[in-house]
N, CA, C and O of each residue as an XYZ file, in Angstrom:
496
protein
N       6.122      9.591    -16.973
C       5.408      9.825    -18.218
C       6.220      9.338    -19.421
O       5.687      8.665    -20.303
N       7.526      9.686    -19.452
C       8.372      9.281    -20.585
C       8.558      7.777    -20.624
O       8.651      7.188    -21.701
N       8.611      7.152    -19.458
C       8.739      5.694    -19.407
C       7.509      5.041    -20.049
O       7.631      4.061    -20.784
N       6.341      5.587    -19.767
C       5.100      5.090    -20.359
C       5.129      5.227    -21.876
O       4.817      4.279    -22.596
N       5.504      6.407    -22.358
C       5.546      6.672    -23.800
C       6.570      5.756    -24.477
O       6.289      5.175    -25.525
N       7.752      5.629    -23.878
C       8.767      4.740    -24.450
C       8.277      3.295    -24.496
O       8.537      2.570    -25.457
N       7.568      2.888    -23.449
C       7.006      1.532    -23.424
C       6.008      1.305    -24.541
O       5.988      0.233    -25.147
N       5.165      2.316    -24.825
C       4.179      2.192    -25.900
C       4.886      2.136    -27.254
O       4.487      1.381    -28.140
N       5.933      2.937    -27.405
C       6.685      2.928    -28.668
C       7.318      1.560    -28.890
O       7.293      1.041    -30.006
N       7.886      0.969    -27.836
C       8.454     -0.372    -27.956
C       7.371     -1.391    -28.297
O       7.593     -2.285    -29.114
N       6.209     -1.261    -27.678
C       5.104     -2.183    -27.957
C       4.687     -2.122    -29.420
O       4.423     -3.151    -30.043
N       4.630     -0.909    -29.964
C       4.279     -0.749    -31.375
C       5.339     -1.417    -32.249
O       5.013     -2.061    -33.246
N       6.592     -1.263    -31.875
C       7.682     -1.908    -32.624
C       7.552     -3.419    -32.618
O       7.733     -4.059    -33.654
N       7.240     -4.002    -31.462
C       7.049     -5.450    -31.378
C       5.854     -5.896    -32.217
O       5.900     -6.939    -32.868
N       4.793     -5.104    -32.198
C       3.602     -5.440    -32.977
C       3.900     -5.423    -34.475
O       3.480     -6.318    -35.208
N       4.617     -4.414    -34.917
C       4.983     -4.327    -36.340
C       5.899     -5.491    -36.708
O       5.741     -6.097    -37.767
N       6.858     -5.803    -35.834
C       7.752     -6.936    -36.079
C       6.946     -8.230    -36.220
O       7.215     -9.034    -37.112
N       5.964     -8.431    -35.346
C       5.127     -9.622    -35.409
C       4.322     -9.695    -36.692
O       4.207    -10.762    -37.294
N       3.757     -8.558    -37.119
C       2.985     -8.528    -38.362
C       3.877     -8.855    -39.557
O       3.478     -9.600    -40.453
N       5.080     -8.296    -39.564
C       6.024     -8.577    -40.662
C       6.408    -10.062    -40.669
O       6.482    -10.683    -41.730
N       6.653    -10.626    -39.479
C       6.980    -12.052    -39.403
C       5.837    -12.913    -39.935
O       6.078    -13.892    -40.640
N       4.607    -12.559    -39.606
C       3.461    -13.311    -40.125
C       3.421    -13.259    -41.652
O       3.234    -14.280    -42.313
N       3.596    -12.069    -42.196
C       3.524    -11.904    -43.648
C       4.677    -12.617    -44.341
O       4.493    -13.172    -45.424
N       5.857    -12.615    -43.739
C       7.030    -13.238    -44.354
C       7.029    -14.755    -44.251
O       7.568    -15.429    -45.130
N       6.428    -15.314    -43.184
C       6.629    -16.738    -42.917
C       5.380    -17.614    -43.030
O       5.500    -18.832    -43.162
N       4.206    -17.030    -42.983
C       2.999    -17.853    -42.948
C       2.259    -17.836    -44.284
O       1.749    -16.804    -44.719
N       2.215    -18.995    -44.918
C       1.596    -19.113    -46.244
C       0.107    -18.780    -46.208
O      -0.419    -18.197    -47.157
N      -0.574    -19.143    -45.129
C      -2.004    -18.844    -45.043
C      -2.247    -17.338    -44.987
O      -3.202    -16.843    -45.586
N      -1.406    -16.616    -44.282
C      -1.529    -15.157    -44.220
C      -1.268    -14.551    -45.599
O      -1.982    -13.647    -46.035
N      -0.245    -15.051    -46.275
C       0.074    -14.551    -47.616
C      -1.096    -14.789    -48.565
O      -1.470    -13.894    -49.322
N      -1.677    -15.989    -48.530
C      -2.825    -16.309    -49.385
C      -4.014    -15.410    -49.056
O      -4.679    -14.901    -49.958
N      -4.280    -15.215    -47.768
C      -5.398    -14.369    -47.375
C      -5.170    -12.920    -47.795
O      -6.108    -12.243    -48.217
N      -3.944    -12.444    -47.686
C      -3.649    -11.081    -48.131
C      -3.867    -10.928    -49.632
O      -4.322     -9.879    -50.087
N      -3.549    -11.958    -50.400
C      -3.808    -11.918    -51.851
C      -5.301    -11.832    -52.131
O      -5.731    -11.045    -52.975
N      -6.091    -12.632    -51.434
C      -7.546    -12.586    -51.593
C      -8.064    -11.210    -51.182
O      -8.917    -10.637    -51.860
N      -7.551    -10.682    -50.077
C      -8.020     -9.390    -49.587
C      -7.597     -8.257    -50.516
O      -8.317     -7.267    -50.643
N      -6.448     -8.384    -51.162
C      -6.044     -7.398    -52.160
C      -7.029     -7.411    -53.324
O      -7.441     -6.358    -53.811
N      -7.406     -8.616    -53.765
C      -8.400     -8.745    -54.839
C      -9.726     -8.106    -54.420
O     -10.350     -7.395    -55.208
N     -10.157     -8.359    -53.174
C     -11.416     -7.781    -52.691
C     -11.334     -6.263    -52.593
O     -12.323     -5.566    -52.822
N     -10.164     -5.759    -52.255
C      -9.975     -4.307    -52.195
C     -10.099     -3.704    -53.594
O     -10.736     -2.667    -53.779
N      -9.488     -4.359    -54.565
C      -9.604     -3.903    -55.959
C     -11.058     -3.974    -56.416
O     -11.552     -3.065    -57.083
N     -11.743     -5.067    -56.052
C     -13.151     -5.229    -56.397
C     -13.983     -4.107    -55.777
O     -14.890     -3.575    -56.418
N     -13.674     -3.752    -54.539
C     -14.379     -2.653    -53.879
C     -14.192     -1.336    -54.602
O     -15.118     -0.531    -54.703
N     -12.978     -1.121    -55.106
C     -12.714      0.099    -55.868
C     -13.453      0.086    -57.197
O     -14.003      1.104    -57.616
N     -13.466     -1.067    -57.862
C     -14.145     -1.192    -59.154
C     -15.644     -0.943    -59.007
O     -16.235     -0.208    -59.797
N     -16.254     -1.556    -57.997
C     -17.698     -1.410    -57.792
C     -18.064     -0.161    -56.986
O     -19.245      0.127    -56.789
N     -17.061      0.576    -56.524
C     -17.293      1.789    -55.753
C     -18.271      1.525    -54.609
O     -19.307      2.178    -54.487
N     -17.910      0.548    -53.775
C     -18.784      0.167    -52.668
C     -18.925      1.314    -51.671
O     -18.092      2.220    -51.626
N     -19.971      1.262    -50.887
C     -20.275      2.344    -49.947
C     -19.273      2.387    -48.795
O     -18.497      1.456    -48.577
N     -19.319      3.485    -48.077
C     -18.450      3.640    -46.905
C     -18.724      2.527    -45.890
O     -17.788      1.957    -45.329
N     -19.992      2.218    -45.654
C     -20.338      1.162    -44.701
C     -19.839     -0.190    -45.188
O     -19.381     -1.005    -44.387
N     -19.921     -0.440    -46.495
C     -19.394     -1.694    -47.046
C     -17.883     -1.785    -46.840
O     -17.361     -2.856    -46.530
N     -17.179     -0.661    -47.012
C     -15.734     -0.642    -46.760
C     -15.442     -0.967    -45.299
O     -14.538     -1.746    -44.995
N     -16.208     -0.369    -44.406
C     -16.017     -0.628    -42.978
C     -16.239     -2.101    -42.680
O     -15.436     -2.727    -41.988
N     -17.326     -2.655    -43.200
C     -17.645     -4.068    -42.968
C     -16.562     -4.979    -43.545
O     -16.135     -5.938    -42.903
N     -16.126     -4.664    -44.763
C     -15.107     -5.489    -45.413
C     -13.788     -5.438    -44.652
O     -13.155     -6.472    -44.442
N     -13.375     -4.263    -44.245
C     -12.106     -4.116    -43.517
C     -12.168     -4.841    -42.176
O     -11.207     -5.507    -41.790
N     -13.283     -4.718    -41.465
C     -13.429     -5.421    -40.192
C     -13.411     -6.939    -40.386
O     -12.792     -7.663    -39.606
N     -14.088     -7.413    -41.426
C     -14.121     -8.855    -41.692
C     -12.726     -9.375    -42.047
O     -12.311    -10.432    -41.571
N     -12.012     -8.632    -42.881
C     -10.658     -9.046    -43.255
C      -9.727     -8.989    -42.046
O      -8.901     -9.881    -41.853
N      -9.860     -7.952    -41.242
C      -9.044     -7.825    -40.036
C      -9.308     -8.958    -39.061
O      -8.386     -9.462    -38.419
N     -10.568     -9.359    -38.949
C     -10.920    -10.483    -38.076
C     -10.195    -11.749    -38.511
O      -9.608    -12.447    -37.684
N     -10.232    -12.045    -39.796
C      -9.585    -13.256    -40.306
C      -8.080    -13.212    -40.060
O      -7.503    -14.186    -39.576
N      -7.446    -12.100    -40.388
C      -5.999    -11.995    -40.202
C      -5.616    -12.070    -38.725
O      -4.608    -12.683    -38.373
N      -6.409    -11.455    -37.872
C      -6.128    -11.492    -36.433
C      -6.244    -12.900    -35.871
O      -5.359    -13.365    -35.153
N      -7.329    -13.570    -36.198
C      -7.527    -14.927    -35.679
C      -6.486    -15.875    -36.270
O      -6.018    -16.785    -35.585
N      -6.126    -15.671    -37.524
C      -5.075    -16.492    -38.138
C      -3.747    -16.276    -37.415
O      -2.994    -17.226    -37.199
N      -3.461    -15.040    -37.046
C      -2.241    -14.760    -36.286
C      -2.254    -15.448    -34.928
O      -1.247    -16.019    -34.509
N      -3.386    -15.396    -34.243
C      -3.506    -16.091    -32.951
C      -3.383    -17.601    -33.128
O      -2.772    -18.276    -32.300
N      -3.956    -18.129    -34.197
C      -3.838    -19.555    -34.489
C      -2.371    -19.938    -34.698
O      -1.905    -20.952    -34.178
N      -1.663    -19.134    -35.451
C      -0.245    -19.388    -35.695
C       0.534    -19.367    -34.384
O       1.380    -20.229    -34.144
N       0.248    -18.386    -33.540
C       0.935    -18.292    -32.243
C       0.644    -19.517    -31.382
O       1.552    -20.058    -30.750
N      -0.616    -19.961    -31.353
C      -0.982    -21.143    -30.558
C      -0.271    -22.383    -31.092
O       0.217    -23.202    -30.313
N      -0.211    -22.527    -32.412
C       0.454    -23.693    -32.999
C       1.955    -23.677    -32.714
O       2.533    -24.708    -32.370
N       2.581    -22.522    -32.854
C       4.023    -22.423    -32.581
C       4.320    -22.729    -31.121
O       5.291    -23.421    -30.815
N       3.491    -22.219    -30.222
C       3.672    -22.476    -28.795
C       3.471    -23.957    -28.480
O       4.235    -24.543    -27.713
N       2.446    -24.553    -29.071
C       2.184    -25.976    -28.853
C       3.350    -26.829    -29.352
O       3.749    -27.787    -28.690
N       3.892    -26.484    -30.511
C       5.046    -27.221    -31.045
C       6.271    -27.051    -30.150
O       7.057    -27.985    -29.991
N       6.434    -25.879    -29.572
C       7.566    -25.620    -28.685
C       7.448    -26.423    -27.385
O       8.428    -26.967    -26.875
N       6.220    -26.479    -26.871
C       5.985    -27.171    -25.598
C       6.117    -28.679    -25.746
O       6.657    -29.352    -24.868
N       5.619    -29.208    -26.867
C       5.607    -30.666    -27.034
C       5.918    -30.992    -28.490
O       5.050    -30.863    -29.354
N       7.140    -31.410    -28.766
C       7.583    -31.631    -30.144
C       6.899    -32.807    -30.822
O       6.585    -32.739    -32.011
N       6.667    -33.874    -30.089
C       6.056    -35.054    -30.683
C       4.540    -34.876    -30.769
O       3.954    -34.008    -30.122
N       3.925    -35.739    -31.599
C       2.460    -35.723    -31.669
C       1.891    -36.137    -30.323
O       2.332    -37.114    -29.717
N       0.913    -35.385    -29.870
C       0.261    -35.686    -28.603
C      -1.214    -35.323    -28.758
O      -1.538    -34.263    -29.294
N      -2.115    -36.198    -28.290
C      -3.544    -35.936    -28.476
C      -4.006    -34.573    -27.941
O      -4.833    -33.914    -28.572
N      -3.488    -34.152    -26.800
C      -3.920    -32.873    -26.232
C      -3.406    -31.692    -27.063
O      -4.110    -30.698    -27.237
N      -2.186    -31.808    -27.570
C      -1.653    -30.754    -28.447
C      -2.456    -30.718    -29.742
O      -2.788    -29.644    -30.243
N      -2.767    -31.892    -30.281
C      -3.590    -31.952    -31.494
C      -4.953    -31.311    -31.287
O      -5.459    -30.608    -32.162
N      -5.539    -31.557    -30.129
C      -6.836    -30.969    -29.790
C      -6.735    -29.444    -29.754
O      -7.597    -28.749    -30.293
N      -5.692    -28.930    -29.123
C      -5.484    -27.474    -29.033
C      -5.328    -26.879    -30.437
O      -5.914    -25.841    -30.744
N      -4.545    -27.534    -31.276
C      -4.342    -27.031    -32.636
C      -5.639    -27.070    -33.444
O      -5.929    -26.151    -34.209
N      -6.412    -28.139    -33.269
C      -7.685    -28.242    -33.997
C      -8.664    -27.154    -33.568
O      -9.343    -26.558    -34.405
N      -8.733    -26.899    -32.269
C      -9.617    -25.844    -31.755
C      -9.186    -24.488    -32.325
O     -10.024    -23.691    -32.746
N      -7.894    -24.240    -32.334
C      -7.363    -22.989    -32.845
C      -7.685    -22.824    -34.336
O      -8.064    -21.741    -34.781
N      -7.530    -23.900    -35.089
C      -7.861    -23.859    -36.517
C      -9.369    -23.679    -36.713
O      -9.803    -23.025    -37.661
N     -10.147    -24.253    -35.825
C     -11.596    -24.082    -35.897
C     -11.998    -22.627    -35.733
O     -12.938    -22.164    -36.379
N     -11.297    -21.907    -34.880
C     -11.573    -20.479    -34.695
C     -11.332    -19.713    -35.999
O     -12.087    -18.802    -36.340
N     -10.287    -20.086    -36.716
C     -10.013    -19.454    -38.010
C     -11.148    -19.761    -38.982
O     -11.552    -18.903    -39.766
N     -11.653    -20.978    -38.926
C     -12.759    -21.361    -39.803
C     -13.982    -20.493    -39.546
O     -14.620    -20.031    -40.493
N     -14.320    -20.264    -38.277
C     -15.454    -19.391    -37.958
C     -15.228    -17.981    -38.495
O     -16.140    -17.377    -39.060
N     -14.027    -17.461    -38.323
C     -13.715    -16.118    -38.815
C     -13.821    -16.061    -40.338
O     -14.375    -15.110    -40.890
N     -13.291    -17.077    -41.012
C     -13.324    -17.107    -42.478
C     -14.758    -17.235    -42.999
O     -15.117    -16.601    -43.991
N     -15.571    -18.049    -42.336
C     -16.980    -18.174    -42.751
C     -17.723    -16.861    -42.545
O     -18.509    -16.445    -43.397
N     -17.476    -16.217    -41.426
C     -18.110    -14.922    -41.168
C     -17.697    -13.904    -42.222
O     -18.529    -13.157    -42.737
N     -16.418    -13.882    -42.534
C     -15.907    -12.969    -43.558
C     -16.547    -13.270    -44.909
O     -16.922    -12.350    -45.637
N     -16.672    -14.537    -45.245
C     -17.276    -14.931    -46.523
C     -18.719    -14.453    -46.627
O     -19.153    -13.995    -47.684
N     -19.453    -14.560    -45.533
C     -20.848    -14.103    -45.529
C     -20.912    -12.586    -45.718
O     -21.731    -12.087    -46.490
N     -20.052    -11.863    -45.017
C     -20.014    -10.407    -45.161
C     -19.686    -10.034    -46.611
O     -20.335     -9.167    -47.195
N     -18.688    -10.685    -47.181
C     -18.293    -10.396    -48.567
C     -19.427    -10.712    -49.528
O     -19.680     -9.949    -50.460
N     -20.110    -11.829    -49.312
C     -21.257    -12.176    -50.154
C     -22.333    -11.098    -50.065
O     -22.865    -10.659    -51.085
N     -22.654    -10.671    -48.838
C     -23.689     -9.652    -48.650
C     -23.310     -8.319    -49.281
O     -24.173     -7.577    -49.750
N     -22.024     -8.023    -49.288
C     -21.569     -6.775    -49.913
C     -21.663     -6.855    -51.428
O     -22.201     -5.948    -52.064
N     -21.140     -7.938    -52.017
C     -20.952     -7.968    -53.467
C     -22.084     -8.599    -54.257
O     -22.169     -8.388    -55.466
N     -22.955     -9.363    -53.616
C     -24.051     -9.989    -54.367
C     -24.891     -8.961    -55.132
O     -25.171     -9.163    -56.313
N     -25.297     -7.867    -54.486
C     -26.100     -6.894    -55.250
C     -25.360     -6.330    -56.466
O     -25.979     -6.085    -57.502
N     -24.071     -6.125    -56.355
C     -23.301     -5.584    -57.478
C     -23.211     -6.609    -58.617
O     -23.356     -6.253    -59.786
N     -22.973     -7.872    -58.274
C     -22.907     -8.907    -59.294
C     -24.297     -9.168    -59.887
O     -24.431     -9.457    -61.076
N     -25.304     -9.064    -59.059
C     -26.689     -9.247    -59.537
C     -27.020     -8.195    -60.589
O     -27.577     -8.512    -61.640
N     -26.675     -6.943    -60.299
C     -26.942     -5.865    -61.257
C     -26.065     -5.980    -62.497
O     -26.512     -5.713    -63.612
N     -24.829     -6.375    -62.295
C     -23.848     -6.415    -63.389
C     -24.115     -7.589    -64.344
O     -24.009     -7.443    -65.562
N     -24.460     -8.751    -63.777
C     -24.586     -9.958    -64.589
C     -26.012    -10.486    -64.646
O     -26.243    -11.550    -65.220
N     -26.957     -9.785    -64.077
C     -28.351    -10.187    -64.126
C     -28.630    -11.481    -63.367
O     -29.475    -12.272    -63.788
N     -27.937    -11.705    -62.262
C     -28.144    -12.929    -61.475
C     -29.440    -12.863    -60.704
O     -29.780    -13.804    -59.986
C-alpha cells in the first residue's frame, strides 16, 4: 500500500516538474497563459455563469494539454533525428495540427461564451 502511495506522490512531482518546465521554456505556452489570464479577468468582469467557467477552463486546459504533447513530440523527434527529415517533419506538422484543432475549438467556445456579453455591452 505504501509503495503505491509513494509512487503516486512521485508521479505528481514529475507532473508538476513537467508543467513548470513547459511554463519556463516554451514561448507558446507562455503566450497562451497570458491570453488565458486575460480571459479569466474577462470572465470575472462579465461575471460569467458557472457553466461558462467550466467550459472556458476545459477549453483552456485542452489547448495547454495538446500544446504540451506537441512540445514533447517535437523534442522527441529532434532527439531521434537531428537533421531535417521528411518523416520527422511530417510528425511535427501532424502534432502542430492537433494544437490548431484545440485552439480553434477553444476559440469557438470563447466566442460562444463572450459574444452575448459583448453584444449587450456594445450593442453588436
